[in-house]
Backbone as XML, in Angstrom:
<?xml version="1.0"?>
<chain id="A" units="angstrom">
  <residue number="1" name="MET">
    <atom name="N" x="0.746" y="-1.266" z="0.100"/>
    <atom name="CA" x="-0.174" y="-0.075" z="-0.003"/>
    <atom name="C" x="1.032" y="1.160" z="-0.029"/>
  </residue>
  <residue number="2" name="SER">
    <atom name="N" x="0.320" y="2.344" z="-0.546"/>
    <atom name="CA" x="1.147" y="3.551" z="-0.662"/>
    <atom name="C" x="0.953" y="4.115" z="0.542"/>
  </residue>
  <residue number="3" name="ARG">
    <atom name="N" x="1.795" y="5.078" z="0.863"/>
    <atom name="CA" x="2.089" y="6.104" z="1.951"/>
    <atom name="C" x="0.697" y="7.060" z="1.891"/>
  </residue>
  <residue number="4" name="MET">
    <atom name="N" x="0.514" y="7.349" z="1.008"/>
    <atom name="CA" x="-1.078" y="8.312" z="0.682"/>
    <atom name="C" x="-2.145" y="7.649" z="1.116"/>
  </residue>
  <residue number="5" name="ILE">
    <atom name="N" x="-2.491" y="6.389" z="0.688"/>
    <atom name="CA" x="-3.443" y="5.374" z="1.036"/>
    <atom name="C" x="-3.524" y="5.327" z="2.480"/>
  </residue>
  <residue number="6" name="GLU">
    <atom name="N" x="-2.378" y="4.957" z="3.154"/>
    <atom name="CA" x="-2.327" y="4.870" z="4.545"/>
    <atom name="C" x="-2.706" y="6.003" z="5.329"/>
  </residue>
  <residue number="7" name="LEU">
    <atom name="N" x="-2.184" y="7.106" z="4.739"/>
    <atom name="CA" x="-2.437" y="8.502" z="5.516"/>
    <atom name="C" x="-4.149" y="8.679" z="5.405"/>
  </residue>
  <residue number="8" name="ASN">
    <atom name="N" x="-4.672" y="8.394" z="4.212"/>
    <atom name="CA" x="-6.083" y="8.496" z="4.330"/>
    <atom name="C" x="-6.842" y="7.752" z="5.225"/>
  </residue>
  <residue number="9" name="GLU">
    <atom name="N" x="-6.493" y="6.520" z="5.392"/>
    <atom name="CA" x="-7.128" y="5.536" z="6.092"/>
    <atom name="C" x="-7.052" y="5.882" z="7.466"/>
  </residue>
  <residue number="10" name="THR">
    <atom name="N" x="-5.965" y="6.426" z="7.937"/>
    <atom name="CA" x="-5.653" y="6.881" z="9.195"/>
    <atom name="C" x="-6.600" y="8.134" z="9.669"/>
  </residue>
  <residue number="11" name="ILE">
    <atom name="N" x="-6.686" y="9.039" z="8.551"/>
    <atom name="CA" x="-7.301" y="10.346" z="8.867"/>
    <atom name="C" x="-8.976" y="9.831" z="9.113"/>
  </residue>
  <residue number="12" name="LEU">
    <atom name="N" x="-9.495" y="8.794" z="8.126"/>
    <atom name="CA" x="-10.830" y="8.558" z="8.184"/>
    <atom name="C" x="-11.091" y="7.816" z="9.402"/>
  </residue>
  <residue number="13" name="ASP">
    <atom name="N" x="-10.018" y="7.015" z="9.866"/>
    <atom name="CA" x="-10.402" y="6.266" z="11.327"/>
    <atom name="C" x="-10.446" y="7.171" z="12.374"/>
  </residue>
  <residue number="14" name="GLU">
    <atom name="N" x="-9.744" y="8.422" z="12.489"/>
    <atom name="CA" x="-9.716" y="9.232" z="13.576"/>
    <atom name="C" x="-10.749" y="10.333" z="13.555"/>
  </residue>
  <residue number="15" name="ARG">
    <atom name="N" x="-11.402" y="10.461" z="12.551"/>
    <atom name="CA" x="-12.474" y="11.465" z="12.342"/>
    <atom name="C" x="-13.604" y="11.158" z="12.966"/>
  </residue>
  <residue number="16" name="PRO">
    <atom name="N" x="-14.213" y="11.857" z="13.868"/>
    <atom name="CA" x="-15.510" y="11.541" z="14.395"/>
    <atom name="C" x="-16.766" y="11.385" z="13.345"/>
  </residue>
  <residue number="17" name="GLY">
    <atom name="N" x="-17.524" y="10.502" z="13.627"/>
    <atom name="CA" x="-18.499" y="10.191" z="12.641"/>
    <atom name="C" x="-19.880" y="10.375" z="13.126"/>
  </residue>
  <residue number="18" name="PHE">
    <atom name="N" x="-20.816" y="10.342" z="12.371"/>
    <atom name="CA" x="-22.366" y="10.338" z="12.803"/>
    <atom name="C" x="-22.991" y="8.869" z="12.376"/>
  </residue>
  <residue number="19" name="THR">
    <atom name="N" x="-24.026" y="8.471" z="13.133"/>
    <atom name="CA" x="-24.591" y="7.160" z="12.812"/>
    <atom name="C" x="-25.936" y="7.858" z="12.241"/>
  </residue>
  <residue number="20" name="ILE">
    <atom name="N" x="-26.179" y="7.468" z="11.085"/>
    <atom name="CA" x="-27.525" y="7.929" z="10.395"/>
    <atom name="C" x="-28.490" y="6.789" z="10.577"/>
  </residue>
  <residue number="21" name="VAL">
    <atom name="N" x="-29.608" y="7.033" z="11.165"/>
    <atom name="CA" x="-30.964" y="6.316" z="11.494"/>
    <atom name="C" x="-31.914" y="6.709" z="10.511"/>
  </residue>
  <residue number="22" name="HIS">
    <atom name="N" x="-32.370" y="5.908" z="9.565"/>
    <atom name="CA" x="-33.557" y="6.029" z="8.713"/>
    <atom name="C" x="-34.676" y="6.099" z="9.568"/>
  </residue>
  <residue number="23" name="PRO">
    <atom name="N" x="-35.738" y="7.043" z="9.338"/>
    <atom name="CA" x="-36.852" y="7.188" z="10.088"/>
    <atom name="C" x="-37.804" y="5.913" z="10.077"/>
  </residue>
  <residue number="24" name="LEU">
    <atom name="N" x="-37.643" y="5.148" z="9.101"/>
    <atom name="CA" x="-38.405" y="4.039" z="8.891"/>
    <atom name="C" x="-37.967" y="2.860" z="9.863"/>
  </residue>
  <residue number="25" name="ASP">
    <atom name="N" x="-36.581" y="2.810" z="10.084"/>
    <atom name="CA" x="-35.796" y="1.963" z="10.862"/>
    <atom name="C" x="-35.768" y="2.326" z="12.555"/>
  </residue>
  <residue number="26" name="ASP">
    <atom name="N" x="-36.128" y="3.574" z="12.652"/>
    <atom name="CA" x="-36.225" y="4.138" z="13.918"/>
    <atom name="C" x="-37.286" y="3.481" z="14.915"/>
  </residue>
  <residue number="27" name="ALA">
    <atom name="N" x="-36.908" y="3.560" z="16.280"/>
    <atom name="CA" x="-37.735" y="3.071" z="17.114"/>
    <atom name="C" x="-39.017" y="4.020" z="17.183"/>
  </residue>
  <residue number="28" name="PRO">
    <atom name="N" x="-40.287" y="3.593" z="17.455"/>
    <atom name="CA" x="-41.270" y="4.680" z="17.779"/>
    <atom name="C" x="-41.164" y="5.448" z="18.936"/>
  </residue>
  <residue number="29" name="GLU">
    <atom name="N" x="-41.425" y="6.712" z="18.898"/>
    <atom name="CA" x="-41.610" y="7.483" z="20.156"/>
    <atom name="C" x="-42.515" y="7.297" z="21.117"/>
  </residue>
  <residue number="30" name="GLN">
    <atom name="N" x="-42.457" y="7.402" z="22.279"/>
    <atom name="CA" x="-43.341" y="7.423" z="23.492"/>
    <atom name="C" x="-44.463" y="8.436" z="23.310"/>
  </residue>
  <residue number="31" name="LYS">
    <atom name="N" x="-45.547" y="8.012" z="23.165"/>
    <atom name="CA" x="-46.906" y="8.777" z="23.203"/>
    <atom name="C" x="-47.090" y="9.648" z="24.642"/>
  </residue>
  <residue number="32" name="VAL">
    <atom name="N" x="-47.249" y="10.936" z="24.258"/>
    <atom name="CA" x="-47.449" y="11.915" z="25.522"/>
    <atom name="C" x="-48.826" y="12.135" z="25.684"/>
  </residue>
  <residue number="33" name="ASP">
    <atom name="N" x="-49.393" y="12.119" z="26.844"/>
    <atom name="CA" x="-50.791" y="12.526" z="27.297"/>
    <atom name="C" x="-50.832" y="13.835" z="27.111"/>
  </residue>
  <residue number="34" name="THR">
    <atom name="N" x="-51.449" y="14.424" z="26.311"/>
    <atom name="CA" x="-51.656" y="15.786" z="26.017"/>
    <atom name="C" x="-52.757" y="16.424" z="26.748"/>
  </residue>
  <residue number="35" name="GLU">
    <atom name="N" x="-53.735" y="15.550" z="27.208"/>
    <atom name="CA" x="-54.979" y="15.957" z="27.900"/>
    <atom name="C" x="-54.522" y="16.736" z="29.215"/>
  </residue>
  <residue number="36" name="HIS">
    <atom name="N" x="-53.597" y="16.184" z="29.769"/>
    <atom name="CA" x="-53.207" y="16.799" z="31.262"/>
    <atom name="C" x="-52.119" y="17.717" z="31.192"/>
  </residue>
  <residue number="37" name="LEU">
    <atom name="N" x="-51.774" y="18.264" z="30.088"/>
    <atom name="CA" x="-50.782" y="19.413" z="30.065"/>
    <atom name="C" x="-51.436" y="20.511" z="30.050"/>
  </residue>
  <residue number="38" name="GLY">
    <atom name="N" x="-50.914" y="21.764" z="30.810"/>
    <atom name="CA" x="-51.656" y="23.033" z="31.093"/>
    <atom name="C" x="-50.777" y="23.905" z="29.745"/>
  </residue>
  <residue number="39" name="ALA">
    <atom name="N" x="-51.336" y="25.019" z="29.908"/>
    <atom name="CA" x="-50.779" y="26.236" z="29.121"/>
    <atom name="C" x="-49.452" y="26.493" z="29.316"/>
  </residue>
  <residue number="40" name="MET">
    <atom name="N" x="-48.671" y="26.659" z="28.682"/>
    <atom name="CA" x="-47.195" y="27.129" z="28.826"/>
    <atom name="C" x="-47.050" y="28.397" z="29.494"/>
  </residue>
  <residue number="41" name="ARG">
    <atom name="N" x="-46.300" y="28.697" z="30.634"/>
    <atom name="CA" x="-46.069" y="29.773" z="31.368"/>
    <atom name="C" x="-45.150" y="30.766" z="30.365"/>
  </residue>
  <residue number="42" name="MET">
    <atom name="N" x="-45.500" y="32.189" z="30.340"/>
    <atom name="CA" x="-44.859" y="33.130" z="29.691"/>
    <atom name="C" x="-44.281" y="34.214" z="30.368"/>
  </residue>
  <residue number="43" name="THR">
    <atom name="N" x="-43.184" y="34.430" z="30.340"/>
    <atom name="CA" x="-42.754" y="35.956" z="31.101"/>
    <atom name="C" x="-43.437" y="36.920" z="30.271"/>
  </residue>
  <residue number="44" name="LYS">
    <atom name="N" x="-43.324" y="38.097" z="30.866"/>
    <atom name="CA" x="-43.867" y="39.424" z="30.343"/>
    <atom name="C" x="-43.108" y="39.847" z="29.194"/>
  </residue>
  <residue number="45" name="THR">
    <atom name="N" x="-41.604" y="39.614" z="29.287"/>
    <atom name="CA" x="-40.782" y="39.801" z="28.094"/>
    <atom name="C" x="-41.277" y="38.919" z="26.845"/>
  </residue>
  <residue number="46" name="VAL">
    <atom name="N" x="-41.378" y="37.788" z="27.183"/>
    <atom name="CA" x="-41.624" y="36.993" z="26.068"/>
    <atom name="C" x="-43.148" y="37.311" z="25.416"/>
  </residue>
  <residue number="47" name="ARG">
    <atom name="N" x="-44.020" y="37.514" z="26.131"/>
    <atom name="CA" x="-45.283" y="38.019" z="25.726"/>
    <atom name="C" x="-45.378" y="39.210" z="24.768"/>
  </residue>
  <residue number="48" name="VAL">
    <atom name="N" x="-44.684" y="40.247" z="25.517"/>
    <atom name="CA" x="-44.271" y="41.537" z="24.578"/>
    <atom name="C" x="-43.661" y="41.156" z="23.334"/>
  </residue>
  <residue number="49" name="CYS">
    <atom name="N" x="-42.598" y="40.462" z="23.289"/>
    <atom name="CA" x="-41.986" y="40.168" z="22.029"/>
    <atom name="C" x="-42.817" y="39.642" z="21.003"/>
  </residue>
  <residue number="50" name="LEU">
    <atom name="N" x="-43.764" y="38.499" z="21.606"/>
    <atom name="CA" x="-44.521" y="37.932" z="20.721"/>
    <atom name="C" x="-45.583" y="38.700" z="19.968"/>
  </residue>
  <residue number="51" name="TYR">
    <atom name="N" x="-46.094" y="39.814" z="20.977"/>
    <atom name="CA" x="-47.052" y="40.601" z="20.452"/>
    <atom name="C" x="-46.505" y="41.642" z="19.462"/>
  </residue>
  <residue number="52" name="THR">
    <atom name="N" x="-45.234" y="41.825" z="19.536"/>
    <atom name="CA" x="-44.683" y="42.582" z="18.764"/>
    <atom name="C" x="-44.151" y="42.286" z="17.195"/>
  </residue>
  <residue number="53" name="LEU">
    <atom name="N" x="-43.868" y="40.892" z="17.399"/>
    <atom name="CA" x="-43.553" y="40.088" z="16.228"/>
    <atom name="C" x="-44.993" y="39.919" z="15.328"/>
  </residue>
  <residue number="54" name="ARG">
    <atom name="N" x="-46.231" y="39.762" z="16.151"/>
    <atom name="CA" x="-47.381" y="39.607" z="15.640"/>
    <atom name="C" x="-47.761" y="41.095" z="15.087"/>
  </residue>
  <residue number="55" name="GLY">
    <atom name="N" x="-47.695" y="42.148" z="15.444"/>
    <atom name="CA" x="-47.875" y="43.338" z="14.890"/>
    <atom name="C" x="-46.792" y="43.469" z="13.725"/>
  </residue>
  <residue number="56" name="TYR">
    <atom name="N" x="-45.694" y="43.211" z="13.808"/>
    <atom name="CA" x="-44.704" y="43.416" z="12.652"/>
    <atom name="C" x="-45.261" y="42.581" z="11.389"/>
  </residue>
  <residue number="57" name="LEU">
    <atom name="N" x="-45.598" y="41.241" z="11.561"/>
    <atom name="CA" x="-46.026" y="40.369" z="10.560"/>
    <atom name="C" x="-47.303" y="41.098" z="9.996"/>
  </residue>
  <residue number="58" name="LEU">
    <atom name="N" x="-48.194" y="41.316" z="10.824"/>
    <atom name="CA" x="-49.499" y="42.081" z="10.123"/>
    <atom name="C" x="-49.098" y="43.367" z="9.348"/>
  </residue>
  <residue number="59" name="LEU">
    <atom name="N" x="-48.214" y="44.218" z="9.719"/>
    <atom name="CA" x="-47.894" y="45.256" z="9.059"/>
    <atom name="C" x="-47.231" y="44.995" z="7.616"/>
  </residue>
  <residue number="60" name="MET">
    <atom name="N" x="-46.379" y="43.991" z="7.768"/>
    <atom name="CA" x="-45.531" y="43.340" z="6.592"/>
    <atom name="C" x="-46.497" y="43.025" z="5.537"/>
  </residue>
  <residue number="61" name="PHE">
    <atom name="N" x="-47.721" y="42.068" z="5.895"/>
    <atom name="CA" x="-48.712" y="41.565" z="5.210"/>
    <atom name="C" x="-49.645" y="42.657" z="4.567"/>
  </residue>
  <residue number="62" name="GLY">
    <atom name="N" x="-49.919" y="43.615" z="5.663"/>
    <atom name="CA" x="-50.589" y="44.861" z="5.060"/>
    <atom name="C" x="-49.943" y="45.433" z="4.007"/>
  </residue>
  <residue number="63" name="MET">
    <atom name="N" x="-48.703" y="45.772" z="4.066"/>
    <atom name="CA" x="-47.795" y="46.513" z="3.106"/>
    <atom name="C" x="-47.662" y="45.803" z="1.823"/>
  </residue>
  <residue number="64" name="LEU">
    <atom name="N" x="-47.643" y="44.338" z="1.853"/>
    <atom name="CA" x="-47.656" y="43.528" z="0.802"/>
    <atom name="C" x="-48.856" y="43.508" z="-0.033"/>
  </residue>
  <residue number="65" name="ALA">
    <atom name="N" x="-49.971" y="43.602" z="0.667"/>
    <atom name="CA" x="-51.327" y="43.584" z="0.140"/>
    <atom name="C" x="-51.547" y="44.977" z="-0.845"/>
  </residue>
  <residue number="66" name="LEU">
    <atom name="N" x="-51.044" y="46.059" z="-0.171"/>
    <atom name="CA" x="-51.285" y="47.476" z="-0.662"/>
    <atom name="C" x="-50.351" y="47.227" z="-1.957"/>
  </residue>
  <residue number="67" name="ARG">
    <atom name="N" x="-49.028" y="46.856" z="-1.915"/>
    <atom name="CA" x="-48.370" y="46.956" z="-3.183"/>
    <atom name="C" x="-48.853" y="46.113" z="-4.240"/>
  </residue>
  <residue number="68" name="VAL">
    <atom name="N" x="-49.463" y="44.918" z="-3.742"/>
    <atom name="CA" x="-49.958" y="44.180" z="-4.907"/>
    <atom name="C" x="-51.289" y="44.895" z="-5.582"/>
  </residue>
  <residue number="69" name="LEU">
    <atom name="N" x="-52.118" y="45.516" z="-4.792"/>
    <atom name="CA" x="-53.196" y="46.238" z="-5.285"/>
    <atom name="C" x="-52.560" y="47.325" z="-6.144"/>
  </residue>
  <residue number="70" name="GLN">
    <atom name="N" x="-51.612" y="47.918" z="-5.552"/>
    <atom name="CA" x="-50.979" y="49.121" z="-6.511"/>
    <atom name="C" x="-50.596" y="48.604" z="-7.850"/>
  </residue>
  <residue number="71" name="LEU">
    <atom name="N" x="-49.784" y="47.477" z="-7.972"/>
    <atom name="CA" x="-49.631" y="47.128" z="-9.255"/>
    <atom name="C" x="-50.503" y="46.507" z="-9.846"/>
  </residue>
  <residue number="72" name="ALA">
    <atom name="N" x="-51.633" y="46.110" z="-9.196"/>
    <atom name="CA" x="-52.928" y="45.478" z="-10.262"/>
    <atom name="C" x="-53.719" y="46.965" z="-10.686"/>
  </residue>
  <residue number="73" name="GLY">
    <atom name="N" x="-53.402" y="48.180" z="-10.213"/>
    <atom name="CA" x="-54.006" y="49.155" z="-10.855"/>
    <atom name="C" x="-55.072" y="49.451" z="-9.833"/>
  </residue>
  <residue number="74" name="ALA">
    <atom name="N" x="-55.539" y="49.018" z="-8.922"/>
    <atom name="CA" x="-56.573" y="49.365" z="-8.069"/>
    <atom name="C" x="-56.872" y="50.678" z="-7.605"/>
  </residue>
  <residue number="75" name="PHE">
    <atom name="N" x="-55.580" y="51.534" z="-7.526"/>
    <atom name="CA" x="-55.629" y="52.986" z="-7.074"/>
    <atom name="C" x="-55.502" y="53.957" z="-8.384"/>
  </residue>
  <residue number="76" name="GLY">
    <atom name="N" x="-55.728" y="53.537" z="-9.517"/>
    <atom name="CA" x="-55.550" y="54.278" z="-10.620"/>
    <atom name="C" x="-54.038" y="54.352" z="-10.826"/>
  </residue>
  <residue number="77" name="LYS">
    <atom name="N" x="-53.776" y="55.131" z="-12.016"/>
    <atom name="CA" x="-52.534" y="55.261" z="-12.593"/>
    <atom name="C" x="-51.403" y="55.693" z="-11.533"/>
  </residue>
  <residue number="78" name="THR">
    <atom name="N" x="-50.302" y="55.160" z="-11.488"/>
    <atom name="CA" x="-49.144" y="55.653" z="-10.790"/>
    <atom name="C" x="-47.849" y="55.859" z="-11.565"/>
  </residue>
</chain>
């Protein structure tokens, strides 16, 4: 064997690897009883951030709708 092949095999043997498990071969997950789970508790900061995100998304979708209507000619010639 050449020295290059030996080096490549040594490098491949020392490299950390991952085990790939196909979803069809994987063991099924345990079912969780969702009836007895309560609502998630949120801090005030998380609640404010989520409302801010909701407002931002509504604003962006509104601006998108406005632009589409402008391009469709709903507001006259521009």
